[in-house]
VEXDREN-2710 file (C-alpha; in Angstrom, 1 decimal):
% VEXDREN-2710
k/r/px/py/pz
1/MET/130.4/128.8/102.5
2/SER/126.9/128.6/101.0
3/ALA/123.9/126.7/102.3
4/GLU/124.9/124.0/99.8
5/GLY/128.6/123.9/100.4
6/ASP/131.7/125.5/98.9
7/LEU/130.9/128.6/96.9
8/ASP/133.7/127.6/94.4
9/VAL/131.8/124.5/93.3
10/VAL/131.4/124.7/89.5
11/ASP/128.5/123.1/87.7
12/SER/128.3/121.7/84.2
13/SER/127.6/125.2/82.8
14/GLY/131.0/126.3/84.0
15/ARG/129.6/128.7/86.6
16/SER/130.1/128.5/90.4
17/ASP/127.4/128.7/93.1
18/LEU/128.6/132.2/93.8
19/ASP/128.1/133.2/90.1
20/TRP/124.5/131.9/90.2
21/ALA/123.8/133.6/93.6
22/LEU/124.9/136.9/92.1
23/ARG/122.7/136.3/89.1
24/GLY/119.8/135.7/91.4
25/ALA/120.6/138.9/93.3
26/VAL/120.5/140.9/90.1
27/ALA/117.3/139.2/89.1
28/ALA/115.7/140.5/92.3
29/VAL/115.8/144.1/91.0
30/ASN/112.9/143.9/88.6
31/THR/109.2/144.9/88.7
32/PRO/108.1/142.4/91.4
33/GLY/111.1/143.3/93.5
34/VAL/110.4/147.0/93.2
35/VAL/106.8/146.5/94.0
36/LEU/107.8/144.5/97.1
37/PHE/110.3/147.2/98.2
38/LEU/107.6/149.9/97.9
39/SER/105.2/147.8/100.0
40/PHE/107.8/147.6/102.8
41/LEU/108.2/151.3/102.6
42/GLY/104.6/151.5/103.7
43/PHE/105.2/149.0/106.4
44/GLY/108.1/151.0/107.8
45/ALA/106.0/154.1/108.0
46/MET/103.2/152.1/109.7
47/THR/105.6/150.7/112.4
48/HIS/106.7/154.3/113.1
49/ASP/103.1/155.2/113.8
50/PHE/102.8/152.2/116.1
51/GLY/105.7/153.4/118.1
52/TRP/108.2/150.7/117.1
53/PRO/111.9/151.6/117.2
54/LEU/113.7/151.5/113.9
55/TRP/115.8/148.4/114.7
56/ILE/112.7/146.4/115.7
57/ALA/110.9/147.4/112.4
58/VAL/114.0/146.3/110.3
59/LEU/114.5/143.1/112.4
60/SER/110.9/142.1/111.8
61/THR/111.4/142.3/108.1
62/ALA/114.7/140.3/108.2
63/LEU/113.3/137.6/110.5
64/ILE/109.6/137.2/109.7
65/TRP/110.0/138.1/106.0
66/ALA/106.3/138.3/105.1
67/ALA/104.5/141.6/105.1
68/PRO/101.0/140.2/106.0
69/ALA/102.4/138.4/109.0
70/GLN/104.3/141.5/110.0
71/VAL/101.1/143.5/109.8
72/VAL/99.4/140.9/111.9
73/LEU/102.2/141.2/114.5
74/ALA/102.0/144.9/114.6
75/GLY/98.2/144.9/114.9
76/ALA/98.2/142.2/117.6
77/LEU/100.8/144.1/119.7
78/ALA/98.9/147.4/119.2
79/ASN/95.8/145.7/120.5
80/GLY/97.5/144.4/123.6
81/ALA/97.6/140.8/122.6
82/GLY/101.0/140.2/124.3
83/LEU/104.0/138.4/122.8
84/LEU/102.6/134.9/123.1
85/GLY/99.3/135.8/121.4
86/ALA/101.1/137.9/118.7
87/ALA/103.5/135.0/118.0
88/LEU/100.6/132.6/117.7
89/ALA/98.8/134.9/115.3
90/VAL/102.0/135.2/113.2
91/THR/102.4/131.4/113.1
92/VAL/98.8/130.9/112.0
93/SER/99.3/133.6/109.3
94/GLY/102.5/131.8/108.1
95/VAL/100.6/128.5/107.5
96/ARG/99.3/130.0/104.2
97/LEU/102.8/129.8/102.8
98/LEU/103.1/126.0/103.3
99/PRO/101.6/125.2/99.8
100/MET/104.1/127.5/98.3
101/VAL/107.0/125.7/100.0
102/VAL/105.7/122.4/98.8
103/ALA/105.4/123.6/95.3
104/LEU/108.8/125.3/95.1
105/LEU/111.3/123.1/97.0
106/PRO/111.0/120.1/94.5
107/VAL/111.9/122.6/91.7
108/LEU/115.0/123.8/93.6
109/ARG/116.5/120.7/95.1
110/SER/119.3/118.7/93.4
111/GLU/121.3/115.6/94.3
112/ARG/123.7/117.7/96.4
113/THR/121.2/119.9/98.2
114/SER/121.4/119.3/101.9
115/LEU/118.5/119.2/104.4
116/GLY/119.8/122.4/105.9
117/ALA/119.7/124.1/102.6
118/ARG/116.1/123.0/102.0
119/LEU/115.1/124.2/105.4
120/LEU/116.7/127.5/104.9
121/ALA/115.1/127.9/101.5
122/ALA/111.7/127.2/103.1
123/HIS/112.3/130.2/105.4
124/TYR/112.7/132.5/102.4
125/VAL/109.5/131.4/100.7
126/ALA/107.1/134.3/100.6
127/VAL/104.9/135.5/97.7
128/THR/107.5/137.4/95.6
129/ALA/110.3/134.9/96.2
130/TRP/108.0/132.0/95.5
131/PHE/106.6/133.6/92.3
132/GLU/110.0/134.7/90.9
133/GLY/111.6/131.4/92.0
134/LEU/109.0/129.3/90.1
135/ARG/109.2/131.7/87.1
136/LEU/113.0/131.9/86.8
137/THR/114.6/128.7/88.1
138/PRO/113.1/125.9/86.0
139/THR/115.1/127.0/83.0
140/LEU/118.4/126.8/84.9
141/PRO/120.6/123.8/85.4
142/ARG/119.4/121.7/88.3
143/THR/122.4/122.4/90.5
144/ALA/122.2/126.1/89.8
145/ARG/118.7/126.6/91.1
146/MET/119.2/126.6/94.8
147/PRO/122.2/129.1/94.7
148/PHE/120.2/131.3/92.3
149/PHE/117.2/131.3/94.7
150/PHE/119.3/132.1/97.7
151/GLY/120.8/135.1/95.8
152/LEU/117.3/136.2/94.7
153/ALA/115.8/135.8/98.2
154/ASN/118.6/137.4/100.1
155/ALA/118.5/140.4/97.8
156/LEU/114.8/140.7/98.3
157/VAL/115.2/140.6/102.0
158/LEU/118.0/143.1/102.0
159/GLY/116.1/145.5/99.8
160/SER/113.0/145.1/101.9
161/SER/114.9/145.8/105.1
162/ILE/116.4/148.9/103.6
163/THR/113.1/150.3/102.4
164/THR/111.5/149.4/105.8
165/ALA/114.2/151.7/107.4
166/ILE/113.5/154.4/104.8
167/GLY/109.8/154.2/105.4
168/HIS/110.2/154.4/109.2
169/ALA/112.5/157.4/108.8
170/ALA/110.1/159.1/106.3
171/ALA/106.9/158.4/108.3
172/GLY/106.4/162.1/109.1
173/VAL/106.5/162.9/105.4
174/LEU/104.3/160.0/104.0
175/PRO/100.6/160.5/104.4
176/SER/98.9/157.6/106.3
177/ALA/96.7/156.8/103.3
178/LEU/99.8/156.4/101.1
179/SER/101.5/154.2/103.6
180/ILE/98.4/151.9/103.7
181/GLY/98.2/151.9/99.9
182/LEU/101.8/150.9/99.5
183/LEU/101.2/147.9/101.7
184/GLY/98.6/146.7/99.2
185/LEU/100.9/146.8/96.2
186/THR/102.3/143.3/96.7
187/PRO/99.0/141.4/96.9
188/LEU/97.7/143.4/94.0
189/TYR/100.7/142.6/91.9
190/PHE/100.4/138.9/93.0
191/LEU/96.8/138.9/91.9
192/LEU/97.6/140.3/88.5
193/SER/100.5/137.9/88.1
194/LEU/98.1/135.0/88.8
195/GLU/95.7/136.2/86.2
196/ARG/98.6/136.5/83.6
197/GLY/99.9/133.1/84.5
198/ALA/96.4/131.4/84.4
199/LYS/96.6/129.2/81.2
200/SER/93.9/126.6/81.7
201/LEU/90.2/126.9/82.1
202/GLY/90.4/125.4/85.6
203/GLU/92.9/128.1/86.8
204/ARG/90.7/130.9/85.4
205/VAL/87.6/129.4/87.1
206/ALA/89.5/129.2/90.4
207/LEU/90.7/132.7/90.2
208/GLY/87.4/134.2/89.0
209/LEU/85.3/132.3/91.5
210/GLY/87.7/133.2/94.3
211/LEU/87.4/136.9/93.4
212/ALA/83.6/136.7/93.2
213/LEU/83.2/134.9/96.5
214/ALA/85.7/136.9/98.6
215/PRO/83.4/139.8/99.5
216/VAL/80.6/137.4/100.4
217/ILE/82.7/135.0/102.5
218/GLY/84.3/138.0/104.1
219/LEU/81.0/139.0/105.5
220/VAL/79.9/135.5/106.5
221/ALA/83.2/134.2/107.9
222/PRO/85.7/137.1/108.3
223/ALA/88.0/135.0/110.5
224/SER/88.6/132.4/107.8
225/ASP/87.6/134.1/104.6
226/ILE/90.9/133.5/102.8
227/LEU/90.8/129.8/103.7
228/TRP/87.3/129.2/102.5
229/THR/87.7/131.3/99.4
230/GLY/90.7/129.3/98.4
231/VAL/89.1/125.9/99.2
232/ILE/85.9/126.6/97.3
233/GLY/87.5/128.4/94.3
234/GLY/90.4/125.9/94.1
235/THR/88.1/122.8/94.3
236/ALA/85.8/124.2/91.6
237/GLY/88.7/125.0/89.3
238/PHE/90.1/121.5/89.9
239/LEU/86.8/119.8/89.1
240/VAL/86.2/121.9/86.0
241/GLN/89.7/121.2/84.7
242/ARG/89.2/117.5/85.3
243/VAL/86.1/117.4/83.2
244/VAL/87.8/119.3/80.4
245/ASP/90.8/116.9/80.4
246/LYS/88.5/113.9/80.3
247/ARG/86.6/115.3/77.3
248/ARG/89.9/115.9/75.5
249/ARG/91.0/112.3/75.9
250/PRO/90.3/110.0/72.9
END
């Protein structure tokens, strides 16, 4: 059984949900997926240095499924924050993914998508799954999108869990600087993908202003620098694009 029902359900294209899920799993093995797997290699090595058992490191990837939140968890526990404080920190970190959920779920849902399927899909929304989901699913038949996304996301989680285990086991071989550098691959790739996908002037302004302001806001308000960078850059980009659109109207 799938999150949407029987895996043997066939859509108008003649393919079943299982066929689309397998296509999604194959699509996960591409450049964004490989970059993601390498970043979890670094995370696995880091958890070894923090004294985490292998099974806890892998379980954190399977359940939390967001490298920044996992790093927050590891750092909080290492600093003696306790389980409740660490859980709260991870929860606050996860709020950043809410806009991605709001943007992606309307693209994935169809007339036979259950509430349970939508809630499960929301769990899988992280940077790579969100970006690849928005890039690949709009060209698919509406009923194929959710199964495809589940295949894609589950393959990303499985690959990330495997590389977490490999990184944990290879921690004695990987230099600390390399482990830290691998963790930075995913946000770097995401940034480059945003630049490549920025078509309008407003999007470019938002991205450029955000990059310019990030170091300054990081010094002034380090606890909320990402929030304020996004609010200021995004608002400026929206206003610029609104002016451009008004001028183009007859």
